[in-house]
Structures are given as C-alpha cells and as structure tokens.
C-alpha positions in Angstrom: 15.6 6.8 -6.8 12.1 8.1 -7.5 10.6 10.3 -4.7 8.7 8.5 -2.0 5.2 10.0 -2.0 3.4 7.4 0.0 4.0 3.9 1.5 1.7 1.0 1.1 2.0 -1.7 3.8 0.4 -5.1 3.5 -0.7 -6.7 6.8 -1.6 -10.3 6.7 -2.9 -12.6 9.4 -0.6 -15.5 10.1 -3.0 -18.2 11.5 -0.2 -20.5 12.5 1.7 -17.8 14.5 -1.5 -16.0 15.5 -0.1 -12.6 14.7 -0.5 -9.9 12.0 2.6 -9.6 9.8 3.3 -6.3 8.0 5.6 -5.8 5.0 6.1 -3.3 2.2 7.7 -3.2 -1.2 8.0 0.6 -0.8 10.5 0.6 2.0 13.4 -1.9 2.4 13.6 -3.8 5.6 10.0 -3.4 6.9 8.8 -6.5 8.7 6.7 -6.0 11.8 4.3 -8.3 13.7 1.7 -7.9 16.5 -1.3 -9.7 18.0 -3.8 -7.1 16.8 -4.0 -4.5 14.1 -4.4 -1.8 16.8 -1.0 -2.8 18.3 0.5 -3.3 14.8 -0.1 0.3 13.5 2.2 2.2 15.9 4.8 -0.4 15.4 4.6 0.1 11.7 4.9 3.8 11.8 7.8 3.7 14.3 9.7 1.1 12.1 9.1 3.2 9.0 10.4 6.3 10.7 13.6 4.4 11.6 13.9 2.9 8.1 13.5 6.3 6.4 16.5 7.5 8.2 18.5 4.2 7.9 17.8 3.9 4.1 18.7 7.6 3.5 15.3 8.4 2.0 14.8 12.1 1.4 11.5 13.8 0.5 10.2 17.3 -0.1 7.2 16.3 2.0 7.0 17.0 5.7 5.0 13.8 6.2 4.6 10.6 4.1 1.2 9.0 4.1 1.2 5.3 5.1 -1.6 3.1 3.8 -2.0 -0.1 5.9 -3.9 -2.7 3.9 -5.2 -5.6 6.0 -5.9 -9.0 4.6 -7.6 -11.8 6.4 -9.4 -14.9 5.2 -12.7 -15.9 6.8 -14.5 -19.1 6.1 -18.3 -19.8 5.9 -19.7 -23.3 6.3 -21.8 -24.6 3.4 -25.1 -26.0 4.7 -25.5 -29.7 4.0 -28.6 -30.8 2.1 
C-alpha cells in the first residue's frame, strides 16, 4: 500500500434527498451525508479518523490533509425572445 499523504473527498448535492453526500476513493468505507456543508465537514473528519484506524492505515505524518471538493449544479433560465 502506498503511503497516504492526503485525502480527497467529493461532496455532491443530492437534490432528491436534499442532503450533501461525501465519498472518497482514497479511503475505503467513507460515505457521509448532511443537510449543509458546514455540518458535513466535521462528520467527514470524524468518519475519516475512525476509518484510518479501522483500515489499519499508517503514516509518518502526524496529520493528513483532507480536501473537501464540493459539487453543486445551478441552473440559469434562458430569456425568451
């Protein structure tokens, strides 16, 4: 296993469920959701801390940076001529 130097988390808005859903390809088992990004962030870091231990991940670093990338689609109406 290559050393884990950072974790990239993708947070997407689920319009049907009305929640942000966060997942990552860098750490197995991460799936967290919350109503706002502000509520989501501490849930992500807590889940990652647990998953680092559960997955037996070791690192020479004292902390691993977590990048939370949010994705949301907005729509703009096209004026009718």
